[in-house]
ZATI-575100 format. One line per 5 residues: their letters; for each residue x, y, z negated of C-alpha. Coordinates in Angstrom, 3 decimals. Layout:
<rs>
A> X Y Z | ... .
</rs>
This chain:
<rs>
MSEHQ> 109.133 109.755 -245.717 | 109.755 106.262 -246.543 | 108.744 102.924 -244.839 | 105.604 102.870 -247.140 | 103.673 105.393 -245.068 .
EWALP> 101.835 103.197 -242.675 | 98.499 103.086 -244.459 | 96.222 105.999 -245.211 | 93.177 106.712 -247.131 | 90.039 107.530 -245.249 .
KSIQI> 89.893 111.197 -244.326 | 86.395 111.412 -245.961 | 88.142 111.069 -249.507 | 91.250 112.879 -248.887 | 91.881 116.022 -250.675 .
KPKTL> 90.565 119.256 -248.952 | 93.468 121.632 -249.411 | 91.302 124.860 -248.626 | 89.184 124.143 -251.521 | 92.017 124.126 -254.242 .
DFDLN> 93.210 126.631 -256.721 | 96.761 125.123 -256.877 | 99.586 124.443 -254.515 | 98.817 120.915 -253.240 | 101.941 120.362 -251.210 .
EALDS> 104.138 121.145 -254.250 | 101.926 118.853 -256.348 | 102.297 115.943 -253.788 | 106.131 116.519 -253.506 | 106.316 115.693 -257.234 .
LVFIR> 105.159 112.122 -256.606 | 107.896 109.467 -255.914 | 107.869 105.939 -254.773 | 109.274 103.453 -257.381 | 110.853 100.121 -256.169 .
MEAFE> 112.210 97.864 -258.762 | 113.853 94.497 -259.334 | 113.270 92.676 -262.497 | 115.616 90.188 -264.254 | 114.622 86.837 -262.878 .
DGLTA> 114.901 85.278 -266.413 | 112.854 88.020 -268.114 | 109.941 87.441 -270.249 | 107.698 89.517 -267.757 | 108.950 87.690 -264.614 .
ATLGT> 106.377 84.979 -264.327 | 103.228 87.254 -265.030 | 104.294 90.720 -263.363 | 106.863 89.332 -260.731 | 110.369 90.229 -260.045 .
QRNGY> 109.684 92.893 -257.453 | 107.354 95.524 -258.204 | 106.268 98.742 -256.281 | 104.352 101.765 -257.520 | 104.507 105.470 -258.265 .
GVVIS> 105.959 108.025 -260.662 | 105.399 111.645 -261.082 | 108.381 114.078 -261.825 | 107.397 116.012 -265.092 | 110.461 118.147 -265.921 .
PDGLI> 112.965 120.440 -264.024 | 115.843 117.998 -264.464 | 113.862 115.178 -262.669 | 112.562 113.121 -265.555 | 109.985 110.760 -263.991 .
LTIGY> 106.808 109.604 -265.829 | 105.232 106.317 -264.667 | 103.376 103.367 -266.045 | 105.645 101.079 -268.333 | 104.712 97.778 -266.806 .
LITEA> 106.143 98.723 -263.435 | 109.638 99.288 -265.035 | 109.747 96.962 -267.918 | 112.953 94.588 -267.566 | 114.131 96.335 -264.658 .
SKIWI> 117.617 95.443 -263.421 | 117.550 97.818 -260.538 | 115.337 100.830 -259.844 | 115.279 102.864 -256.691 | 113.440 106.223 -256.271 .
TTNQG> 112.275 107.696 -252.989 | 110.923 111.285 -252.724 | 108.575 112.791 -250.078 | 111.577 114.473 -248.495 | 113.490 111.015 -247.921 .
VVLPG> 115.835 111.366 -250.846 | 116.730 107.898 -252.167 | 118.339 107.525 -255.612 | 118.908 104.888 -258.290 | 117.179 105.369 -261.572 .
FTLAY> 117.547 103.991 -265.081 | 114.770 102.971 -267.439 | 114.921 105.493 -270.159 | 111.986 104.332 -272.145 | 108.900 102.148 -272.294 .
DQTTG> 106.429 102.812 -274.944 | 104.049 99.679 -275.412 | 101.654 101.385 -277.666 | 100.642 103.946 -274.852 | 101.878 102.010 -271.951 .
FGLIQ> 103.911 105.050 -270.621 | 107.385 104.544 -269.074 | 110.073 107.164 -268.337 | 112.753 106.818 -265.538 | 115.867 108.976 -265.549 .
PLGSL> 117.072 109.383 -261.814 | 120.771 109.065 -261.408 | 121.389 112.115 -259.174 | 119.385 115.238 -258.090 | 115.974 114.483 -256.644 .
GAPHL> 115.325 117.963 -255.355 | 111.591 117.559 -256.084 | 109.418 120.015 -257.927 | 107.645 118.837 -261.200 | 104.160 118.746 -262.333 .
EMGSS> 103.083 120.604 -265.498 | 101.125 118.672 -268.004 | 97.552 119.763 -268.823 | 95.173 118.368 -271.349 | 93.141 115.052 -270.901 .
ALSEI> 90.444 116.302 -273.248 | 87.327 116.882 -271.241 | 84.553 119.350 -271.673 | 82.107 117.308 -269.457 | 81.612 114.125 -267.572 .
PQKAY> 81.489 113.524 -264.793 | 84.379 115.863 -263.849 | 86.197 116.264 -260.438 | 89.969 115.304 -260.443 | 92.403 114.326 -257.971 .
ALGHG> 94.395 110.994 -257.666 | 97.985 111.713 -256.107 | 100.273 109.114 -254.723 | 103.624 109.345 -253.116 | 103.293 109.820 -249.338 .
GLAHS> 101.583 113.180 -249.046 | 97.927 113.833 -248.249 | 97.181 110.511 -246.772 | 97.716 108.807 -249.977 | 95.945 111.111 -252.346 .
METQI> 92.289 111.422 -252.914 | 89.432 113.320 -254.656 | 87.762 111.371 -257.288 | 85.698 111.893 -260.454 | 86.213 111.092 -264.037 .
IAKQE> 83.066 109.031 -264.958 | 83.995 108.019 -268.328 | 86.283 108.626 -271.271 | 86.474 105.731 -273.552 | 88.510 102.929 -275.347 .
FVGYW> 90.295 100.406 -273.007 | 91.277 97.049 -274.601 | 93.812 94.662 -272.792 | 94.071 90.948 -273.306 | 97.826 91.334 -273.580 .
EYLVE> 97.607 92.882 -277.075 | 97.074 96.442 -275.736 | 94.486 99.179 -276.505 | 93.897 102.770 -275.363 | 91.686 105.172 -277.033 .
NALYT> 89.971 107.755 -274.636 | 91.156 106.228 -271.428 | 90.073 107.942 -268.350 | 87.953 106.054 -265.698 | 87.733 107.465 -262.207 .
TPAHP> 85.800 106.619 -258.965 | 86.211 106.138 -256.249 | 89.263 104.084 -257.141 | 92.529 104.483 -255.555 | 93.750 101.400 -253.836 .
HWCGA> 97.469 101.964 -254.969 | 96.917 103.074 -258.446 | 100.036 101.855 -260.316 | 101.830 105.140 -261.766 | 99.574 107.322 -259.662 .
ALVNE> 99.071 110.979 -260.988 | 95.682 112.157 -261.939 | 95.492 116.178 -261.955 | 92.724 118.440 -262.837 | 91.292 121.217 -260.828 .
RGELI> 94.216 123.487 -261.979 | 96.628 120.959 -260.626 | 97.806 119.976 -263.874 | 98.748 116.378 -264.764 | 96.213 114.562 -267.144 .
GIGSL> 96.747 110.883 -266.728 | 98.915 108.115 -265.213 | 97.314 105.404 -263.179 | 97.330 101.903 -264.907 | 94.583 99.548 -263.592 .
LVQQE> 91.832 98.585 -261.213 | 88.851 97.741 -263.273 | 85.024 97.441 -263.135 | 82.898 100.091 -265.053 | 79.074 100.460 -265.358 .
SKGQV> 77.980 103.782 -263.923 | 74.245 104.955 -263.440 | 73.143 101.319 -263.753 | 75.496 100.151 -261.177 | 78.997 98.289 -261.623 .
VECNM> 81.677 100.179 -259.742 | 85.321 99.730 -259.117 | 87.388 102.378 -261.037 | 90.944 103.231 -261.828 | 91.811 103.441 -265.450 .
FVPID> 94.350 106.380 -266.289 | 96.167 106.637 -269.478 | 95.490 110.112 -270.780 | 98.514 112.535 -270.865 | 97.556 113.777 -274.336 .
LLKPI> 98.884 110.472 -275.790 | 102.383 111.412 -274.326 | 102.795 114.807 -275.772 | 103.487 113.956 -279.314 | 105.978 111.265 -278.717 .
LDDLI> 107.780 112.524 -275.506 | 110.826 114.254 -277.246 | 111.392 110.994 -279.253 | 111.208 108.895 -275.979 | 113.784 111.157 -274.274 .
QQGKT> 116.132 111.278 -277.158 | 115.894 107.868 -278.611 | 114.155 105.742 -276.102 | 111.377 105.027 -278.550 | 109.004 106.683 -280.964 .
KAPPR> 109.387 107.010 -284.794 | 106.317 104.772 -285.437 | 107.226 101.247 -286.691 | 106.605 98.680 -284.012 | 103.260 96.926 -283.999 .
PWLGM> 103.057 93.175 -284.816 | 102.970 90.914 -281.703 | 101.944 87.462 -281.211 | 102.149 86.621 -277.609 | 98.794 85.321 -277.032 .
YTVEA> 96.696 86.487 -274.058 | 93.104 86.646 -275.270 | 89.784 87.020 -273.493 | 86.404 88.212 -274.671 | 83.821 85.760 -273.175 .
EGQLI> 80.183 85.389 -274.375 | 80.818 86.703 -277.671 | 83.837 84.444 -278.241 | 87.596 85.251 -278.207 | 89.319 82.646 -276.326 .
ISFIT> 93.022 82.354 -276.101 | 93.985 81.965 -272.438 | 97.805 81.871 -272.246 | 100.532 81.527 -274.671 | 103.964 83.464 -273.986 .
PGSPA> 106.796 81.093 -274.002 | 109.072 81.699 -276.958 | 106.451 83.869 -278.653 | 105.325 83.626 -282.445 | 102.039 82.108 -281.199 .
EKAGI> 103.905 79.218 -279.425 | 106.324 78.650 -282.364 | 103.405 78.400 -284.714 | 101.473 75.933 -282.755 | 98.641 78.038 -281.277 .
KDGDQ> 97.231 76.651 -277.963 | 95.353 77.695 -274.962 | 91.818 77.358 -275.439 | 91.844 78.105 -279.102 | 89.184 80.294 -280.244 .
VIKVN> 90.077 83.101 -282.749 | 87.444 83.216 -285.582 | 89.093 85.192 -288.295 | 92.094 87.361 -288.955 | 93.223 87.477 -292.600 .
EKRVF> 89.733 86.093 -293.629 | 88.093 88.930 -291.665 | 85.513 87.841 -288.951 | 86.403 89.254 -285.547 | 84.103 89.330 -282.577 .
TLSQL> 85.788 91.684 -280.044 | 89.184 92.176 -278.614 | 89.374 95.806 -280.080 | 88.555 94.170 -283.605 | 91.138 91.486 -283.184 .
WQTIW> 94.039 93.823 -282.097 | 93.213 96.529 -284.559 | 92.866 94.108 -287.480 | 96.334 92.420 -286.626 | 97.905 95.787 -286.300 .
GLGEA> 96.301 96.691 -289.649 | 98.333 94.179 -291.463 | 101.486 96.020 -291.241 | 104.524 96.555 -288.840 | 106.149 93.699 -286.764 .
GVKVP> 107.393 91.029 -288.882 | 104.400 90.670 -290.898 | 102.592 87.270 -291.241 | 99.257 87.088 -289.488 | 96.732 84.417 -291.104 .
LSLAR> 94.457 83.175 -288.317 | 91.523 81.075 -288.373 | 90.944 79.162 -285.062 | 88.416 76.821 -283.555 | 89.845 73.789 -281.959 .
DGELI> 88.148 70.703 -280.497 | 85.082 71.426 -282.839 | 87.444 71.853 -286.000 | 88.255 75.006 -287.858 | 92.120 75.337 -288.415 .
SITPT> 94.404 77.748 -290.072 | 97.686 79.097 -288.736 | 99.865 81.762 -289.755 | 102.527 83.025 -287.187 | 104.927 85.348 -288.266 .
SIDRN> 104.573 88.394 -285.734 | 107.705 90.047 -284.145 | 108.434 93.263 -282.352 | 107.758 92.276 -278.509 | 110.802 94.356 -277.603 .
TLLQK> 113.211 92.119 -279.034 | 112.403 89.456 -276.291 | 112.608 91.812 -273.280 | 115.725 92.085 -271.146 | 117.281 95.641 -271.411 .
PVMH> 118.650 97.713 -268.597 | 122.307 97.866 -268.218 | 124.334 101.038 -267.075 | 126.924 100.293 -264.576 .
</rs>
């Protein structure tokens, strides 16, 4: 065990091993603790911090670890801890910004079992599932998948068929969501609010494992997928009262260079009216791959203005890991 074992989930929501059809101890031992240090001058240092902690799950016999990508983006150092107390450095093998998945290659033998991947396609909702964290039974819980639907992020991100679970795991970053057969069906990404039975409840959003399967071999072999990179502008945008308001401009981004400002309201993309974040991102991505010009109509101080930034591949601004 590591030093991160002092807290525990309430026993009322912990998993009841006697009710399971799979080896819970083996599943729990596939979860690892991830501690990383990011480059201090990295693009994400200001928003995500330079020290991040979370979980990962071993998904292959050779120790390959799957986690959520924002945990390891721009990592200068990664340390992996197993339930058996093995501590090893790791290396960022891949971060796929389209899905949000990240892969870590441990630099040594973890001696940990791996979880088999299942399918995140669901026959019914709600459906029982289990959210597993590093640290054993006290850090894992019974939960229910209450929704499977689109998730849209203000940071130019969209996931179709995201899995929403409640009660929410308090340490969701990189947690494993497994089905009643003990198969991996999702990776923890966020704590969100979701309407369920007429009430707003706190949920975890898990990225569905089915998004990984078609791209896993490419990520392992090339560190990226064969798909061309999406156009990225670097404008954080929120949806509020039917309006799309730009809340933050990434320094050095195409949006900043083109003169887009915080508080601008997005009205149109390429003369097409957009009303939701989903429409905004999908319309931009539909213009072509990274490098395409993105004609925007913006409302600023009561006036309608036109600005056409030239998009880029976001990866070109990110600090890359260095093998020593």
